[in-house]
Structure formats: structure tokens, C-alpha cells
N, C-alpha and C positions, 0 to 999 in steps of 0.2 A: 479435548486436550490441546494445550498450546505450549509453545516454547517462546523464548524472548530474543530479540535482536535489536539492532539500531538502524534507523532509517534516516535518509536524507530526503527532505520534502520540498515541494514547490511552494513558494510564498503566495498566499492568497490574501486579497484585501478584506478587511473587516472594519466597520465603523463602530466606534464606542464612545460613550460620554465619559469624561474623566472628571472626577470631583464635582459632579453636577454641572460642569461647564458645557460648552458647545461641543457637539460630536466632532471627532477627528478620525482620520483614517489611519489604521496601523496595519502592519503585515502580520499574517498568521499563517503558519505552515500546517495546514489541517490534513490529516490522512484518514479517509473513511474506511470502515471495515469492508472487507472484500477487495480492497486495492491489491493489484498484482505488483509485487516488488521483486527485484532481482539484482544480481551482480555477477561479475566474471570471477574466475578463480584467482586471477591477478589481483582484483580488488579485495577479495577475501584474504589473500596472503599478506596484502599491505595493511589489513585492518580497517578497510573502508566500509562504511555502513551500506545498507541496501538503498536502492533508489527506484524510481519508476522503471518497470521491466522493459527490457529491449531484447529483440530476437538474438542478439549476440551474447546474452548472458548465459552463464553456466548454472546458476542456482536460481530457482523460482519459488516464491511462496505467496500466499494470501494473508493479508493483515486480518487478525481475528476481531479486534475491537477498534473503535474510533480512537484516534489520537488528536486531542483538541488542538495542540500547538507543538509540533515537532521541534520548533526553534527553542522551546523551553525544556521539553523532555522528549528526546528522540528514541526512547525505548518503545518498541512495538511488540505485541504478542502475535505469534505466527500460528495460523491454522495448520493443524498437523497434516502432512501429505498422507494420502490414502483415505482421507475422509471424504464424505459426500459433499459436492459443490453443485449448486443450482446456478447454471451459467446466467440465467435471467437476472440474478441478483448481484452479479459481479459488476462493479461500476465500470462504464465504458466498454463493456465486453464486445459490442459491435464494432468499436473502433480500434481494438487491439490487433496488431499484425498477426498473420497466421502462425508465425513461429513462436510467439508467445502463447497463443491459444493451444497449440499443440503441446508445448511444454507443460502447460497447466493440466491439459487432458491426460498426459502421460503420468502425472504425479497424483492426481485426485481422481475420484470416481464422479465424473461430471454427468449431469443430467439437466433437463430444462423443465420448466413448470412452475406452477404457483406454490406458495408456502403451504 
């Protein structure tokens, strides 16, 4: 099960060929499935979209499906809290701060292991 939200993403470079011409670099805001996103209650009340999770956030979710370019369409589908999450498949899990990991572990049924 998923629900929907809006996300603010970080721009990532992507090289594309335009009209058969020479490749050029453009910016793409890609969000991969499993990315941890969050926001504070103040951001929620102001109508601000989700962004990369920080320990100071109040709301935490996992992105259910890849978003090819959030600069074009910032809608994301959220993985329902209470669902099973394999930490080994969460992007950059090892580099997340402990506060974010704790928040995810308290909202989802987390485990480790292979698919």
C-alpha cells in the first residue's frame, strides 16, 4: 500500500543527446525507491514538501517507487508505515544519522538480509 506526497530533491547531473546532436549535461532531480524523506511539523503546516530526512524532522517516510525527475513531477508514493523494510536495501542506510535510523525503525518493521 502507498500514499502520495510531494518531495524536494537534490539535482543530479545527467548527460543526454538532444535532437541527435552532441551530448550535453542537464540537471535531473532523481529520487530512488527506498529513499528516506522527512519534514518538520512547521514545514508541514507551511505546505512545504518532503526533503532528504534529517534527525530534526518530525515526519519520516520511505519512497515506494523511483521518481525519474522530481523537478518535472515532484509527486512521490510513500511506503506505508508498519510495513516490512529490509535495511540492506535502503539507499545509503549506513551513512544515515542514528536519529533517522531510529525514526525509521520505530515506524516500520525493519530487518536485514537478502531478498
